[in-house]
C-alpha positions in Angstrom: 95.9 65.8 131.7 94.3 68.2 134.2 97.4 67.8 136.4 99.6 69.1 133.5 100.6 72.7 134.4 100.7 73.7 130.7 97.1 72.5 130.3 96.0 74.4 133.4 97.7 77.6 132.3 96.3 77.4 128.7 92.8 76.8 130.1 93.1 79.7 132.5 94.4 82.0 129.8 91.5 81.0 127.5 88.9 81.5 130.2 90.2 84.8 131.4 90.1 86.0 127.8 86.3 85.6 127.6 83.8 88.3 128.6 81.8 87.9 131.8 78.9 85.6 131.2 80.4 84.0 128.1 82.0 81.1 129.9 80.0 77.8 129.6 81.0 74.2 130.0 80.1 73.6 126.4 82.3 76.4 125.1 85.1 75.4 127.4 84.9 71.8 126.2 85.0 73.0 122.6 88.1 75.1 123.3 89.9 72.3 125.1 89.2 69.7 122.3 89.7 72.0 119.3 92.3 74.6 120.5 94.1 73.9 123.7 94.9 70.1 123.4 96.0 70.3 119.8 98.2 73.3 120.6 99.8 71.3 123.4 100.1 68.2 121.1 97.7 66.1 123.1 95.9 63.6 120.8 92.6 62.3 122.1 90.5 59.6 120.4 87.4 61.0 121.9 87.4 64.5 123.1 86.5 65.5 126.6 82.8 65.7 127.5 80.9 68.7 128.6 80.5 67.0 132.1 84.3 66.8 132.4 84.7 70.4 131.2 82.3 71.5 133.9 84.3 69.6 136.6 87.5 71.2 135.3 85.9 74.7 135.6 85.2 73.9 139.3 88.7 72.6 139.8 90.1 75.8 138.3 88.1 77.8 140.9 85.2 78.9 138.7 81.6 78.6 140.1 78.2 78.8 138.6 75.7 81.3 140.0 72.1 82.0 139.3 71.3 85.6 138.4 68.3 87.1 140.1 66.5 90.0 138.6 66.3 93.0 140.8 63.1 94.8 141.6 62.7 98.2 140.1 60.6 100.6 142.2 59.6 103.7 140.3 57.7 105.3 143.2 54.4 105.3 141.3 52.5 105.7 144.6 54.3 108.8 145.8 52.2 111.9 146.3 54.1 114.0 143.8 53.8 111.3 141.2 50.0 111.0 141.8 49.7 114.8 141.4 51.6 114.6 138.1 49.1 112.0 136.8 46.6 114.8 136.5 48.9 116.9 134.4 49.9 113.9 132.3 46.4 112.8 131.7 45.3 116.3 130.7 48.2 116.6 128.2 47.5 113.1 126.8 43.9 114.1 126.2 45.1 117.0 124.1 47.5 114.8 122.2 44.9 112.1 121.7 42.9 114.4 119.5 45.9 114.4 117.0 46.4 110.6 117.2 45.0 107.8 115.0 42.0 106.1 116.6 41.1 102.5 116.1 37.5 101.3 116.1 36.3 97.7 116.0 33.2 97.6 113.7 31.6 94.7 111.8 34.3 92.3 112.9 37.0 94.6 111.4 39.5 97.0 113.0 39.0 100.4 111.3 41.5 103.2 111.3 40.1 106.7 112.0 42.5 109.5 111.0 42.6 112.6 113.2 41.1 115.8 112.0 44.1 118.1 112.0 43.9 121.9 111.9 46.3 124.2 110.0 49.9 123.7 111.3 48.9 120.7 113.5 50.9 117.5 113.1 49.9 114.0 113.8 51.1 112.5 117.2 52.3 109.0 117.4 52.6 107.7 121.0 55.4 105.3 121.8 55.2 103.4 125.1 57.6 101.1 126.7 57.0 98.5 129.4 60.2 97.5 131.1 58.9 94.0 131.8 58.4 93.2 128.2 61.3 95.3 126.9 63.9 93.2 128.7 62.3 89.8 128.4 64.9 87.1 127.8 67.6 89.7 127.5 69.7 88.5 130.4 71.2 85.1 131.2 69.9 83.2 134.1 73.1 81.4 135.0 76.7 82.5 134.6 80.1 81.1 135.5 82.2 83.4 137.7 85.9 83.7 137.7 88.0 82.8 140.8 89.0 85.8 142.9 
């Protein structure tokens, strides 16, 4: 069946219609068995396996690659950044007076509300750590289209 030009064309059209990173042998197998073959009037007692779909991807010029995460360097050791730490820490100390404090007492975590003056508003700090923010967000392996 793979040598049938209509099957190859339909498979290529289907694959090129997917977004980058959405191509998988399992998804391709499903498309072949449920959409492409019935449309071309091929009747199979047992559909193609995922293994066969993977080989067909290779034959169609697709290849699998492993994505590597890049290293983000924020320059935290530069002299200007070190100088800014002093300003940042000074400002944070001022903000901290208007933030809720937590104290561990008698095996309980106790909330201590800030003492706010007239016109002062409570400050809620929101921090983000890139390493935990993007955990499991990206795929490790993708199939790349032929060039």
